[in-house]
Residue frames as a rotation matrix with the C-alpha (Angstrom) as fourth column:
UNK 1
-0.030 0.998 0.064 -121.44
0.323 0.070 -0.944 95.87
-0.946 -0.007 -0.325 -74.97
UNK 2
0.273 0.117 -0.955 -120.54
-0.694 -0.664 -0.279 97.74
-0.667 0.739 -0.100 -78.15
UNK 3
-0.805 -0.593 -0.034 -119.07
-0.472 0.604 0.642 94.52
-0.360 0.533 -0.766 -79.63
UNK 4
-0.303 0.795 0.525 -122.66
0.422 0.606 -0.674 93.21
-0.854 0.017 -0.520 -79.89
UNK 5
0.528 0.516 -0.675 -123.33
-0.293 -0.635 -0.714 95.87
-0.797 0.575 -0.184 -82.54
UNK 6
-0.204 -0.671 -0.713 -120.56
-0.966 0.020 0.257 94.33
-0.158 0.741 -0.653 -84.65
UNK 7
-0.892 -0.252 0.376 -121.19
-0.259 0.965 0.034 90.64
-0.372 -0.067 -0.926 -83.96
UNK 8
-0.045 0.957 0.287 -124.93
0.088 0.289 -0.953 90.63
-0.995 -0.017 -0.097 -84.71
UNK 9
0.580 0.261 -0.772 -124.55
-0.693 -0.340 -0.636 91.91
-0.428 0.903 -0.016 -88.31
UNK 10
-0.459 -0.801 -0.385 -121.66
-0.888 0.433 0.157 89.49
0.041 0.414 -0.909 -88.90
UNK 11
-0.742 0.257 0.620 -123.78
-0.049 0.901 -0.431 86.59
-0.669 -0.350 -0.656 -87.60
UNK 12
0.379 0.918 -0.120 -126.70
-0.145 -0.069 -0.987 87.65
-0.914 0.392 0.107 -89.82
UNK 13
0.243 -0.390 -0.888 -124.32
-0.959 -0.231 -0.161 87.83
-0.143 0.891 -0.430 -92.79
UNK 14
-0.809 -0.579 0.104 -123.03
-0.570 0.815 0.107 84.29
-0.146 0.027 -0.989 -92.10
UNK 15
-0.338 0.774 0.535 -126.57
0.109 0.597 -0.795 82.96
-0.935 -0.210 -0.286 -91.83
UNK 16
0.576 0.560 -0.595 -127.53
-0.475 -0.363 -0.801 84.60
-0.665 0.744 0.057 -95.15
UNK 17
-0.180 -0.727 -0.662 -124.44
-0.983 0.156 0.096 83.16
0.034 0.668 -0.743 -96.85
UNK 18
-0.863 -0.140 0.485 -125.17
-0.261 0.946 -0.190 79.69
-0.433 -0.291 -0.853 -95.44
UNK 19
0.068 0.969 0.239 -128.80
0.067 0.235 -0.970 79.82
-0.995 0.082 -0.049 -96.56
UNK 20
0.458 0.042 -0.888 -127.73
-0.800 -0.415 -0.433 81.02
-0.386 0.909 -0.156 -100.00
UNK 21
-0.598 -0.741 -0.304 -125.31
-0.801 0.571 0.183 78.11
0.038 0.353 -0.935 -100.39
UNK 22
-0.676 0.412 0.611 -127.92
-0.003 0.828 -0.561 75.65
-0.737 -0.381 -0.558 -99.14
UNK 23
0.397 0.908 -0.136 -130.60
-0.125 -0.093 -0.988 76.86
-0.909 0.409 0.076 -101.57
UNK 24
0.136 -0.447 -0.884 -128.05
-0.983 -0.170 -0.065 76.87
-0.122 0.878 -0.463 -104.43
UNK 25
-0.853 -0.497 0.160 -127.20
-0.489 0.868 0.090 73.23
-0.183 -0.002 -0.983 -103.65
UNK 26
-0.285 0.831 0.478 -130.88
0.164 0.534 -0.830 72.26
-0.945 -0.158 -0.288 -103.57
UNK 27
0.560 0.528 -0.638 -131.57
-0.477 -0.423 -0.770 74.05
-0.677 0.736 0.015 -106.88
UNK 28
-0.001 -0.643 -0.766 -128.56
-0.993 0.093 -0.076 72.44
0.120 0.760 -0.638 -108.58
UNK 29
0.770 0.524 -0.364 -129.77
-0.496 0.850 0.176 68.99
0.402 0.045 0.914 -107.44
UNK 30
-0.312 -0.948 0.067 -126.82
-0.727 0.193 -0.659 68.19
0.612 -0.254 -0.749 -105.18
UNK 31
-0.643 0.106 0.759 -129.04
-0.659 0.430 -0.617 66.19
-0.392 -0.896 -0.207 -102.80
UNK 32
0.170 0.803 -0.571 -131.03
-0.966 0.250 0.063 64.15
0.193 0.540 0.819 -105.32
UNK 33
0.744 0.042 -0.667 -129.24
-0.088 0.995 -0.035 60.80
0.663 0.085 0.744 -104.97
UNK 34
0.397 -0.581 0.711 -127.46
-0.912 -0.336 0.234 60.50
0.103 -0.741 -0.663 -101.66
UNK 35
0.638 -0.087 0.765 -127.05
-0.286 0.896 0.340 56.70
-0.715 -0.436 0.546 -101.79
UNK 36
0.977 -0.209 -0.038 -125.27
0.036 0.341 -0.939 56.46
0.210 0.917 0.341 -105.16
UNK 37
0.295 -0.934 0.202 -121.89
-0.595 -0.345 -0.726 57.77
0.748 0.094 -0.657 -104.04
UNK 38
0.087 -0.213 0.973 -121.97
-0.949 0.280 0.146 55.74
-0.304 -0.936 -0.178 -100.85
UNK 39
0.706 0.240 0.666 -122.56
-0.105 0.966 -0.237 52.54
-0.700 0.098 0.707 -102.79
UNK 40
0.912 -0.311 -0.267 -120.15
-0.293 -0.039 -0.955 53.33
0.286 0.950 -0.126 -105.62
UNK 41
0.042 -0.960 0.277 -117.08
-0.986 -0.084 -0.142 52.68
0.160 -0.267 -0.950 -103.47
UNK 42
0.171 0.093 0.981 -118.19
-0.548 0.836 0.016 49.09
-0.819 -0.540 0.194 -102.95
UNK 43
0.796 0.206 0.569 -117.91
0.317 0.659 -0.682 48.13
-0.515 0.724 0.459 -106.63
UNK 44
-0.299 -0.951 0.075 -114.89
0.484 -0.084 0.871 48.03
-0.822 0.297 0.486 -108.93
UNK 45
0.552 0.364 -0.750 -114.78
-0.416 -0.660 -0.626 50.44
-0.723 0.658 -0.213 -111.82
UNK 46
0.617 -0.281 0.735 -113.87
0.604 0.767 -0.214 48.53
-0.504 0.577 0.643 -115.00
UNK 47
0.864 -0.291 0.410 -112.45
0.158 -0.618 -0.770 51.61
0.478 0.730 -0.488 -116.71
UNK 48
0.609 -0.665 0.432 -109.94
-0.791 -0.478 0.381 52.18
-0.047 -0.574 -0.818 -113.91
UNK 49
0.386 -0.485 0.785 -108.71
-0.131 0.813 0.567 48.58
-0.913 -0.321 0.250 -113.92
UNK 50
0.716 -0.124 0.687 -108.34
0.681 0.339 -0.649 48.53
-0.152 0.933 0.327 -117.72
UNK 51
0.845 -0.404 0.349 -106.49
-0.217 -0.857 -0.467 51.83
0.488 0.319 -0.813 -117.67
UNK 52
0.508 -0.687 0.519 -104.11
-0.758 -0.069 0.649 50.70
-0.410 -0.723 -0.556 -114.93
UNK 53
0.484 -0.325 0.812 -103.31
0.314 0.931 0.185 47.48
-0.817 0.166 0.553 -116.83
UNK 54
0.751 -0.193 0.631 -102.52
0.619 -0.126 -0.775 49.35
0.229 0.973 0.025 -120.05
UNK 55
0.810 -0.478 0.340 -100.41
-0.515 -0.857 0.024 51.91
0.280 -0.194 -0.940 -118.20
UNK 56
0.432 -0.678 0.594 -98.21
-0.469 0.394 0.791 49.20
-0.770 -0.620 -0.148 -116.66
UNK 57
0.589 -0.192 0.785 -97.74
0.623 0.727 -0.289 47.55
-0.515 0.659 0.548 -120.06
UNK 58
0.851 -0.199 0.486 -96.35
0.280 -0.611 -0.740 50.77
0.444 0.766 -0.465 -121.56
UNK 59
0.781 -0.600 0.176 -93.65
-0.536 -0.496 0.683 51.24
-0.322 -0.628 -0.709 -118.93
UNK 60
0.346 -0.727 -0.593 -90.14
-0.605 0.310 -0.733 50.32
0.717 0.612 -0.332 -120.08
UNK 61
0.789 -0.098 -0.606 -88.49
0.406 0.824 0.396 47.35
0.461 -0.558 0.690 -118.37
UNK 62
0.730 -0.534 0.427 -85.99
-0.673 -0.670 0.313 48.15
0.119 -0.516 -0.848 -115.65
C-alpha cells in the first residue's frame, strides 16, 4: 500500500512531462502539415540524384 505514495507522484510527473512536450510541439508548429512528409517519399528529389551522379564520376577507376 505504501508503494502507491511513490507511484502516484511519479505518474503525475510523467503526465506533466508528456503534456509539456505536447504543448511545445504544438507551439513550434510540428503538426501544421502532416501530409507533406507522407507525400514527399513518393517523388524523386532532383538534388539527391544530381549529387549521386557527380559523386560516382569523381571516383577513381578500379
